[in-house]
All heavy atoms as an XYZ file, in Angstrom:
757
protein
N      11.592    -16.604      0.045
C      11.884    -16.578      1.376
C      11.184    -17.706      2.160
O      11.779    -18.296      2.976
C      11.360    -15.254      1.973
N       9.908    -18.038      1.754
C       9.253    -19.025      2.440
C       9.940    -20.478      2.194
O      10.057    -21.244      3.065
C       7.820    -19.166      2.010
C       6.880    -18.041      2.540
O       7.156    -17.553      3.617
O       5.964    -17.612      1.824
N      10.378    -20.635      0.904
C      11.043    -21.874      0.574
C      12.385    -21.946      1.285
O      12.697    -23.133      1.816
C      11.410    -21.896     -1.014
N      13.099    -20.913      1.511
C      14.315    -21.050      2.302
C      14.027    -21.309      3.771
O      14.666    -22.144      4.351
C      15.092    -19.604      2.224
C      16.460    -19.498      2.906
C      17.393    -20.588      2.451
C      16.984    -18.192      2.724
N      13.036    -20.734      4.375
C      12.735    -21.006      5.771
C      12.316    -22.427      5.797
O      12.645    -23.146      6.852
C      11.534    -20.067      6.143
N      11.471    -23.039      4.872
C      11.092    -24.302      4.965
C      12.291    -25.292      4.794
O      12.394    -26.300      5.359
C      10.074    -24.612      3.779
C       9.469    -26.050      3.874
C       8.377    -26.203      2.829
O       7.682    -25.236      2.591
O       8.363    -27.268      2.207
N      13.256    -24.970      3.910
C      14.523    -25.719      3.685
C      15.277    -25.834      4.969
O      15.976    -26.883      5.223
C      15.253    -25.179      2.521
N      15.338    -24.846      5.761
C      16.173    -24.804      6.891
C      15.522    -25.754      7.980
O      16.163    -26.193      8.874
C      16.272    -23.463      7.489
S      17.328    -22.318      6.530
N      14.188    -25.858      7.870
C      13.514    -26.803      8.825
C      13.855    -26.546     10.226
O      13.898    -25.439     10.743
N      14.173    -27.656     10.882
C      14.450    -27.678     12.329
C      15.811    -27.173     12.673
O      16.163    -27.000     13.855
C      14.293    -29.064     12.789
C      14.598    -29.895     11.588
C      14.103    -29.059     10.404
N      16.675    -26.940     11.715
C      17.992    -26.470     11.945
C      18.228    -24.969     12.214
O      19.284    -24.629     12.673
C      18.896    -26.911     10.624
C      18.789    -28.330     10.403
C      18.146    -28.739      9.148
C      19.340    -29.313     11.226
C      18.083    -30.081      8.848
C      19.279    -30.580     10.856
C      18.622    -31.042      9.733
N      17.227    -24.215     11.923
C      17.325    -22.786     12.133
C      15.912    -22.184     12.445
O      14.956    -22.571     11.780
C      17.949    -22.046     10.958
N      15.906    -21.233     13.321
C      14.619    -20.424     13.439
C      14.603    -19.456     12.452
O      15.551    -18.802     12.103
C      14.698    -19.778     14.843
N      13.383    -19.125     11.872
C      13.285    -18.174     10.933
C      11.971    -17.331     11.087
O      11.042    -17.922     11.646
C      13.323    -18.807      9.484
O      12.245    -19.621      9.353
N      11.984    -16.179     10.531
C      10.806    -15.414     10.553
C      10.801    -14.561      9.254
O      11.792    -13.779      8.909
C      10.863    -14.368     11.801
C       9.736    -13.492     11.883
N       8.410    -14.042     12.328
C       9.481    -12.236     11.618
C       7.495    -13.124     12.334
N       8.118    -11.979     11.897
N       9.842    -14.719      8.436
C       9.712    -14.140      7.114
C       8.973    -12.745      7.273
O       7.875    -12.694      7.722
C       9.042    -15.059      6.042
C       8.886    -14.356      4.757
C       9.730    -16.336      5.959
N       9.707    -11.715      6.792
C       9.114    -10.434      6.707
C       9.263     -9.775      5.423
O      10.306    -10.145      4.570
C       9.654     -9.427      7.844
C       9.382     -9.999      9.200
C      11.155     -9.270      7.599
N       8.433     -8.817      5.065
C       8.609     -8.067      3.812
C       9.891     -7.200      3.876
O      10.201     -6.630      4.961
C       7.332     -7.166      3.637
N      10.585     -7.053      2.738
C      11.709     -6.209      2.617
C      11.691     -5.365      1.430
O      10.862     -5.564      0.517
C      13.057     -7.165      2.580
C      13.225     -8.034      3.787
S      13.579     -6.989      5.232
C      15.142     -6.102      4.770
N      12.466     -4.390      1.398
C      12.493     -3.405      0.280
C      13.942     -2.809      0.158
O      14.653     -2.765      1.107
C      11.510     -2.286      0.559
O      11.642     -1.330     -0.389
N      14.226     -2.408     -0.947
C      15.579     -1.756     -1.201
C      15.437     -0.240     -0.976
O      16.522      0.453     -1.284
C      16.027     -2.074     -2.579
C      15.243     -1.531     -3.693
O      14.139     -0.887     -3.425
O      15.623     -1.601     -4.856
N      14.339      0.248     -0.576
C      14.209      1.681     -0.333
C      13.512      2.308     -1.424
O      13.271      3.620     -1.364
N      13.171      1.574     -2.577
C      12.560      2.274     -3.698
C      11.016      2.037     -3.583
O      10.532      2.127     -2.502
N      10.395      1.891     -4.744
C       9.002      1.772     -4.765
C       8.538      0.633     -3.910
O       9.100     -0.462     -3.795
C       8.449      1.347     -6.210
C       8.776      2.423     -7.223
O       8.768      3.600     -6.855
O       8.919      2.094     -8.479
N       7.519      0.873     -3.061
C       7.044     -0.073     -2.035
C       7.643     -0.027     -0.704
O       7.343     -0.896      0.116
N       8.586      0.855     -0.483
C       9.340      0.897      0.798
C       8.448      1.132      2.002
O       8.506      0.253      2.956
C      10.357      1.983      0.745
C      11.336      2.092      1.902
C      12.123      1.027      2.260
C      11.362      3.314      2.685
C      12.967      1.101      3.448
C      12.248      3.444      3.797
C      13.055      2.365      4.074
N       7.564      2.074      1.989
C       6.672      2.249      3.089
C       5.663      1.035      3.264
O       5.453      0.649      4.393
C       5.904      3.618      2.876
C       4.807      3.753      3.929
C       6.825      4.794      2.974
N       5.158      0.642      2.170
C       4.290     -0.535      2.249
C       4.907     -1.754      2.831
O       4.441     -2.473      3.695
C       3.827     -0.943      0.809
O       2.925      0.060      0.409
N       6.255     -1.931      2.539
C       6.952     -3.138      3.011
C       7.137     -3.031      4.484
O       7.235     -4.031      5.184
C       8.290     -3.275      2.292
N       7.256     -1.823      4.999
C       7.563     -1.641      6.411
C       6.296     -1.277      7.258
O       6.469     -1.228      8.498
C       8.597     -0.449      6.574
C       9.983     -0.703      6.066
C      10.882      0.470      6.276
C      10.620     -1.999      6.722
N       5.226     -1.098      6.622
C       4.002     -0.747      7.351
C       3.566     -1.728      8.382
O       3.248     -1.411      9.569
C       2.865     -0.381      6.407
O       2.454     -1.499      5.639
N       3.594     -3.075      8.006
C       3.065     -4.057      8.989
C       4.213     -4.336     10.104
O       3.815     -4.258     11.233
C       2.849     -5.336      8.252
N       5.465     -4.580      9.612
C       6.448     -4.823     10.754
C       6.688     -3.699     11.645
O       6.889     -3.926     12.939
C       7.755     -5.057      9.970
C       7.486     -5.333      8.545
C       6.000     -4.666      8.315
N       6.440     -2.424     11.266
C       6.651     -1.313     12.150
C       5.289     -0.727     12.646
O       5.362      0.309     13.334
C       7.442     -0.170     11.471
C       8.851     -0.577     11.099
C       9.644      0.560     10.341
C       9.718     -1.003     12.307
N       4.243     -1.322     12.222
C       2.878     -0.859     12.635
C       2.732      0.694     12.281
O       2.451      1.523     13.080
C       2.569     -1.026     14.078
O       2.648     -2.433     14.365
N       3.000      1.028     11.015
C       3.036      2.352     10.574
C       1.506      2.820     10.241
O       0.790      2.123      9.640
C       3.848      2.587      9.359
C       5.279      2.261      9.441
C       5.989      2.474      8.062
C       5.892      3.172     10.505
N       1.212      4.073     10.586
C       0.075      4.748      9.997
C       0.549      5.478      8.751
O       1.554      6.195      8.692
C      -0.366      5.878     11.027
C      -0.849      5.310     12.360
C      -0.957      6.471     13.391
O      -0.890      7.649     13.001
O      -1.080      6.123     14.664
N      -0.198      5.168      7.702
C       0.199      5.756      6.379
C      -0.424      7.069      6.113
O      -1.681      7.165      6.379
C      -0.169      4.704      5.180
C       0.386      3.374      5.407
C       0.295      5.327      3.811
C       1.942      3.293      5.581
N       0.391      8.007      5.743
C      -0.119      9.398      5.467
C       0.220      9.740      3.956
O       1.175      9.217      3.530
C       0.538     10.443      6.406
C       0.310     10.094      7.876
N      -0.722     10.802      8.654
C       0.819      9.385      8.811
C      -0.763     10.431      9.766
N       0.191      9.426      9.967
N      -0.439     10.626      3.412
C      -0.135     11.135      2.117
C      -0.027     12.627      2.116
O      -0.630     13.324      2.992
C      -1.161     10.620      1.015
O      -2.348     11.164      1.360
N       0.800     13.120      1.206
C       0.908     14.524      0.955
C       1.144     14.906     -0.395
O       1.705     14.090     -1.168
C       2.140     14.965      1.915
N       0.653     16.084     -0.763
C       0.965     16.572     -2.154
C       2.265     17.349     -2.096
O       2.355     18.253     -1.217
C      -0.229     17.421     -2.625
C      -1.451     16.622     -2.869
C      -2.612     17.396     -3.344
C      -3.809     16.358     -3.444
N      -4.949     16.959     -4.179
N       3.157     16.825     -2.973
C       4.499     17.503     -3.019
C       4.866     17.838     -4.481
O       4.239     17.407     -5.341
C       5.571     16.613     -2.392
C       5.219     16.414     -0.832
C       5.668     15.366     -3.121
N       5.874     18.587     -4.653
C       6.338     18.963     -5.984
C       7.214     17.757     -6.517
O       8.061     17.230     -5.871
C       7.330     20.239     -5.903
C       7.971     20.406     -7.203
C       6.621     21.333     -5.495
N       6.792     17.205     -7.645
C       7.448     16.061     -8.218
C       8.647     16.424     -8.974
O       9.079     17.734     -8.978
N       9.479     15.550     -9.492
C      10.706     15.862    -10.002
C      10.755     16.795    -11.297
O      11.726     17.423    -11.622
C      11.333     14.417    -10.482
C      10.115     13.572    -10.483
C       9.164     14.197     -9.534
N       9.621     16.949    -11.939
C       9.379     17.719    -13.082
C       8.664     18.987    -12.769
O       8.310     19.868    -13.645
C       8.730     17.044    -14.218
C       9.487     15.803    -14.773
C       8.600     15.049    -15.799
C      10.809     16.283    -15.365
N       8.394     19.287    -11.500
C       7.750     20.525    -11.030
C       6.272     20.452    -10.870
O       5.706     21.430    -10.318
N       5.620     19.440    -11.237
C       4.189     19.270    -11.140
C       3.934     18.613     -9.800
O       4.785     17.951     -9.215
C       3.535     18.507    -12.294
O       4.065     17.153    -12.237
N       2.690     18.798     -9.316
C       2.205     18.165     -8.100
C       2.062     16.637     -8.103
O       1.462     16.326     -9.078
C       0.966     18.910     -7.614
C       0.565     18.596     -6.177
C      -0.649     19.318     -5.752
O      -1.761     18.879     -6.201
O      -0.486     20.329     -5.089
N       2.622     15.918     -7.161
C       2.476     14.585     -7.100
C       1.929     14.127     -5.633
O       2.250     14.942     -4.652
C       3.707     13.706     -7.477
C       4.152     13.967     -8.906
C       4.841     14.088     -6.505
N       1.382     13.090     -5.525
C       0.940     12.555     -4.231
C       1.925     11.534     -3.740
O       2.175     10.577     -4.545
C      -0.474     11.930     -4.278
C      -1.042     11.388     -3.013
C      -2.290     12.204     -2.543
O      -2.704     13.108     -3.277
O      -2.772     11.863     -1.476
N       2.485     11.710     -2.532
C       3.496     10.700     -2.063
C       3.066     10.333     -0.622
O       2.098     10.979      0.002
C       4.874     11.517     -1.989
N       3.669      9.191     -0.139
C       3.307      8.665      1.088
C       4.476      8.606      1.997
O       5.607      8.474      1.661
C       2.768      7.210      0.902
C       1.496      7.008      0.260
C       0.934      5.650      0.181
O       1.788      4.740      0.326
O      -0.146      5.521     -0.102
N       4.116      8.615      3.360
C       5.050      8.398      4.380
C       4.328      7.629      5.491
O       3.201      7.632      5.531
C       5.771      9.644      4.885
C       4.760     10.601      5.480
C       4.648     10.704      6.969
C       4.102     11.591      4.757
C       3.751     11.651      7.494
C       3.295     12.503      5.303
C       3.111     12.521      6.741
O       2.268     13.513      7.287
N       5.084      6.971      6.344
C       4.524      6.300      7.505
C       5.098      6.779      8.813
O       6.179      7.090      8.883
N       4.192      6.730      9.762
C       4.657      7.086     11.092
C       4.176      5.982     12.110
O       3.017      5.593     12.092
C       3.952      8.439     11.529
C       4.282      8.773     12.935
C       4.390      9.564     10.624
N       5.084      5.612     12.974
C       4.740      4.653     13.988
C       3.678      5.194     14.958
O       3.616      6.332     15.126
C       6.002      4.219     14.691
O       6.568      5.289     15.478
N       3.015      4.271     15.526
C       1.871      4.609     16.395
C       2.384      5.373     17.668
O       1.583      6.270     18.187
N       3.500      5.096     18.050
C       4.074      5.773     19.274
C       4.760      7.139     18.843
O       5.166      7.860     19.768
C       5.036      4.977     20.075
C       6.289      4.584     19.338
O       6.434      4.972     18.181
O       7.151      3.819     19.930
N       4.843      7.404     17.657
C       5.357      8.716     17.114
C       6.790      8.752     17.284
O       7.434      9.864     17.160
N       7.483      7.617     17.381
C       8.936      7.671     17.463
C       9.759      7.465     16.156
O      10.958      7.805     16.045
C       9.439      6.613     18.357
O       9.176      5.267     17.877
N       9.021      7.020     15.050
C       9.712      6.710     13.809
C       8.807      7.134     12.641
O       7.645      6.988     12.589
C       9.899      5.205     13.738
O      10.641      4.703     14.839
C      10.589      4.808     12.459
N       9.514      7.750     11.640
C       8.835      8.091     10.434
C       9.645      7.361      9.308
O      10.824      7.224      9.277
C       8.785      9.539     10.156
N       8.916      6.918      8.201
C       9.528      6.279      7.065
C       8.938      7.000      5.869
O       7.816      7.232      5.670
C       9.154      4.820      6.982
C       9.717      4.163      5.654
C       9.600      4.035      8.251
N       9.891      7.497      5.017
C       9.516      8.344      3.868
C       9.901      7.560      2.605
O      10.940      6.957      2.559
C      10.444      9.706      3.888
C      10.096     10.478      2.631
C       9.947     10.478      5.109
N       8.896      7.631      1.635
C       9.203      6.952      0.430
C       9.648      8.002     -0.694
O       8.743      8.540     -1.245
C       7.905      6.173     -0.059
C       8.161      5.476     -1.341
C       7.455      4.055     -1.415
O       6.919      3.656     -0.411
O       7.606      3.460     -2.506
N      10.959      8.102     -0.908
C      11.454      9.002     -1.808
C      10.897      8.732     -3.261
O      10.746      9.577     -3.965
C      13.005      8.994     -1.832
C      13.646     10.019     -2.679
S      15.373      9.898     -2.580
C      15.863     11.210     -3.657
N      10.829      7.441     -3.631
C      10.405      7.100     -4.924
C       9.024      7.768     -5.377
O       8.940      8.057     -6.459
C      10.407      5.538     -5.023
N       8.227      7.925     -4.301
C       6.887      8.492     -4.731
C       6.882      9.956     -4.862
O       6.093     10.601     -5.523
C       5.906      8.209     -3.654
C       5.463      6.673     -3.573
C       4.519      6.446     -2.383
C       4.822      6.256     -4.796
N       7.918     10.660     -4.418
C       8.104     12.079     -4.471
C       9.092     12.503     -5.598
O       8.921     13.513     -6.261
C       8.564     12.678     -3.149
N      10.194     11.712     -5.748
C      11.201     12.130     -6.662
C      11.768     10.927     -7.508
O      12.832     11.125     -8.092
C      12.373     12.643     -5.832
O      11.960     13.706     -5.005
N      11.083      9.883     -7.583
C      11.593      8.662     -8.173
C      11.675      8.727     -9.765
O      10.930      9.544    -10.403
N      12.444      7.949    -10.294
C      12.652      7.777    -11.753
C      11.324      7.478    -12.478
O      11.118      7.880    -13.567
C      13.787      6.823    -12.206
C      15.118      7.284    -11.939
C      16.167      6.144    -12.242
C      15.508      8.391    -12.803
N      10.562      6.699    -11.777
C       9.254      6.298    -12.508
C       8.413      7.523    -12.777
O       7.490      7.354    -13.656
C       8.558      5.304    -11.534
N       8.666      8.572    -12.160
C       7.842      9.830    -12.377
C       8.383     10.597    -13.509
O       7.828     11.759    -13.930
C       7.821     10.695    -11.110
C       7.217     10.039     -9.856
C       7.422     10.918     -8.661
C       5.783      9.709    -10.054
N       9.558     10.270    -14.065
C      10.221     11.044    -15.069
C      10.428     10.175    -16.325
O      11.045      9.143    -16.396
C      11.624     11.543    -14.710
C      12.241     12.472    -15.696
C      11.554     12.225    -13.379
N       9.650     10.573    -17.480
C       9.958      9.755    -18.771
C      11.405      9.810    -19.074
O      12.217     10.838    -18.869
C       9.162     10.605    -19.734
C       8.164     11.451    -18.889
C       8.772     11.713    -17.571
N      11.860      8.727    -19.677
C      13.247      8.516    -19.896
C      13.852      9.796    -20.627
O      15.040     10.137    -20.405
C      13.477      7.265    -20.741
C      14.853      6.789    -20.705
C      15.135      5.344    -21.231
O      14.311      4.617    -20.981
O      16.227      5.128    -21.844
N      13.223     10.367    -21.721
C      13.745     11.423    -22.403
C      13.824     12.723    -21.706
O      14.491     13.657    -22.129
C      12.885     11.643    -23.722
C      11.477     12.102    -23.488
C      10.504     10.939    -23.225
O      10.873      9.787    -23.140
O       9.236     11.318    -22.997
N      13.244     12.716    -20.444
C      13.338     14.021    -19.633
C      14.244     13.799    -18.425
O      14.275     14.676    -17.573
C      11.928     14.435    -19.212
C      11.038     14.806    -20.335
C       9.642     15.327    -19.841
O       9.371     15.203    -18.703
N       8.920     15.717    -20.777
N      14.993     12.745    -18.404
C      15.888     12.467    -17.275
C      17.162     13.230    -17.301
O      18.100     12.823    -17.884
C      16.152     10.957    -17.117
C      14.863     10.213    -16.673
C      15.064      8.772    -16.628
N      13.866      8.114    -16.300
C      13.612      6.745    -16.163
N      14.611      6.051    -16.407
N      12.498      6.358    -15.940
N      17.182     14.504    -16.775
C      18.291     15.329    -16.852
C      18.384     15.967    -15.426
O      17.533     16.805    -15.046
C      17.993     16.450    -17.822
C      19.017     17.528    -17.924
O      20.015     17.448    -17.049
O      18.928     18.386    -18.794
N      19.341     15.521    -14.676
C      19.538     16.073    -13.405
C      19.709     17.567    -13.182
O      19.558     18.110    -12.158
C      20.780     15.405    -12.798
C      21.602     15.004    -14.114
C      20.547     14.680    -15.072
N      19.962     18.265    -14.242
C      20.206     19.707    -14.278
C      18.650     20.379    -14.402
O      18.520     21.562    -14.156
C      20.932     20.260    -15.448
C      22.380     19.665    -15.288
S      23.223     20.065    -13.771
C      23.408     21.873    -13.938
N      17.681     19.528    -14.756
C      16.300     20.077    -14.987
C      15.247     19.440    -14.003
O      14.068     19.851    -14.004
C      15.873     19.873    -16.422
C      16.597     20.751    -17.311
C      15.974     20.646    -18.710
N      16.300     21.780    -19.589
C      17.462     21.968    -20.205
N      18.456     21.076    -19.956
N      17.703     23.059    -20.974
N      15.623     18.399    -13.268
C      14.717     17.765    -12.346
C      15.102     18.018    -10.920
O      16.096     18.653    -10.669
C      14.759     16.155    -12.532
O      16.120     15.739    -12.453
C      14.210     15.772    -13.835
N      14.145     17.812     -9.966
C      14.380     18.287     -8.624
C      13.976     17.079     -7.676
O      13.079     16.349     -7.958
C      13.563     19.515     -8.304
O      13.835     19.903     -6.955
C      12.092     19.331     -8.490
N      14.545     17.177     -6.453
C      14.143     16.200     -5.423
C      13.510     17.077     -4.275
O      13.461     16.632     -3.137
C      15.322     15.438     -4.833
O      16.349     16.285     -4.400
N      13.105     18.268     -4.665
C      12.547     19.253     -3.622
C      11.355     18.520     -2.940
O      11.075     18.713     -1.710
C      12.005     20.436     -4.332
C      11.560     21.575     -3.423
C      12.414     22.393     -2.824
C      10.240     21.723     -3.208
C      11.951     23.396     -1.932
C       9.708     22.673     -2.420
C      10.664     23.584     -1.767
O      10.211     24.573     -0.878
N      10.547     17.728     -3.595
C       9.347     17.139     -3.039
C       9.755     16.130     -1.960
O       8.961     15.884     -1.023
N      10.948     15.491     -2.130
C      11.404     14.597     -0.956
C      11.536     15.433      0.279
O      11.244     14.835      1.382
C      12.596     13.846     -1.365
O      12.317     13.016     -2.554
C      13.206     13.035     -0.248
N      12.097     16.588      0.200
C      12.245     17.488      1.301
C      10.951     17.817      1.916
O      10.738     17.844      3.127
N       9.983     18.186      1.042
C       8.585     18.474      1.485
C       7.967     17.356      2.308
O       7.352     17.437      3.272
C       7.741     18.970      0.459
C       8.092     20.117     -0.298
C       7.242     20.438     -1.439
O       7.223     19.668     -2.391
N       6.529     21.499     -1.494
N       8.211     16.107      1.820
C       7.760     14.923      2.362
C       8.365     14.679      3.713
O       7.669     14.303      4.706
C       7.948     13.707      1.409
C       7.104     12.505      1.745
C       5.582     12.785      1.577
C       7.471     11.358      0.725
N       9.645     14.782      3.827
C      10.321     14.766      5.172
C       9.795     15.697      6.150
O       9.479     15.501      7.261
C      11.863     14.953      5.028
C      12.565     15.086      6.338
C      12.442     13.770      4.240
N       9.557     17.043      5.733
C       8.962     18.048      6.551
C       7.560     17.625      7.098
O       7.255     17.715      8.245
C       8.949     19.341      5.812
C       8.366     20.627      6.630
C       9.147     20.769      7.906
C       8.333     21.744      5.673
N       6.698     17.041      6.187
C       5.391     16.599      6.600
C       5.576     15.530      7.516
O       4.733     15.509      8.588
C       4.570     16.159      5.356
C       4.109     17.210      4.562
C       3.118     18.185      5.313
O       2.250     17.624      5.930
O       3.279     19.346      5.145
N       6.494     14.624      7.365
C       6.661     13.479      8.427
C       7.047     14.141      9.743
O       6.618     13.641     10.787
C       7.700     12.490      7.823
N       7.958     15.099      9.782
C       8.515     15.624     11.003
C       7.296     16.342     11.710
O       7.141     16.213     12.855
C       9.695     16.532     10.761
C       9.928     17.401     11.999
C      10.894     15.800     10.302
N       6.559     17.022     10.940
C       5.317     17.697     11.593
C       4.393     16.753     12.194
O       3.851     16.975     13.283
C       4.628     18.509     10.442
C       5.339     19.881     10.026
C       4.603     20.466      8.992
N       5.212     21.824      8.814
C       5.160     22.528      7.590
N       4.404     21.971      6.594
N       5.767     23.604      7.432
N       4.118     15.636     11.506
C       3.308     14.586     12.042
C       3.903     13.986     13.352
O       3.211     13.800     14.347
C       3.043     13.437     11.045
O       2.508     14.042      9.868
C       2.141     12.324     11.598
N       5.212     13.728     13.287
C       5.858     13.274     14.540
C       5.744     14.245     15.669
O       5.357     13.787     16.741
C       7.401     12.975     14.297
C       7.768     11.781     13.441
C       9.279     11.805     13.136
C       7.248     10.456     14.040
N       5.969     15.565     15.375
C       5.849     16.595     16.422
C       4.430     16.582     17.025
O       4.208     16.850     18.241
C       6.229     17.892     15.870
C       7.687     18.074     15.751
C       7.955     19.467     15.234
N       9.233     19.942     15.730
C       9.747     21.066     15.293
N       9.139     21.874     14.545
N      11.002     21.440     15.704
N       3.433     16.360     16.117
C       2.031     16.437     16.749
C       1.700     15.284     17.573
O       0.667     15.397     18.324
C       1.023     16.489     15.381
O       0.942     15.163     14.875
N       2.500     14.290     17.512
C       2.248     13.112     18.404
C       2.886     13.345     19.839
O       2.738     12.447     20.634
C       2.672     11.863     17.819
C       1.832     11.442     16.607
C       2.292     10.000     16.069
C       1.339      9.656     15.031
N       0.103      9.117     15.690
N       3.684     14.346     19.964
C       4.399     14.590     21.310
C       3.937     15.882     21.933
O       3.521     16.719     21.617
C       5.839     14.617     21.100
C       6.447     13.317     20.655
N       6.546     12.248     21.440
C       6.821     12.827     19.405
C       7.094     11.236     20.857
N       7.173     11.528     19.550
């Protein structure tokens, strides 16, 4: 990104920011640009065991960003156990609920 911005030189204004595809690192990538306060919560992982996941909330309490990969992502499931009939994304719902509760507490 820096090389592209440098190549454009005086022909274009540019601003380099962290980006993410919504997977691992999503909350971290948006934490600085959105001034997020990072929170963690224990939720049910895709195989039913407890995992720690993160979400971010803007300082003004208007925005929450949830990282699904930390609650229900493939990295939490060994390849031989990847069966959508036996795994769950319930923890992502729990993480969204925690984020909503945090947003409500700011208002």
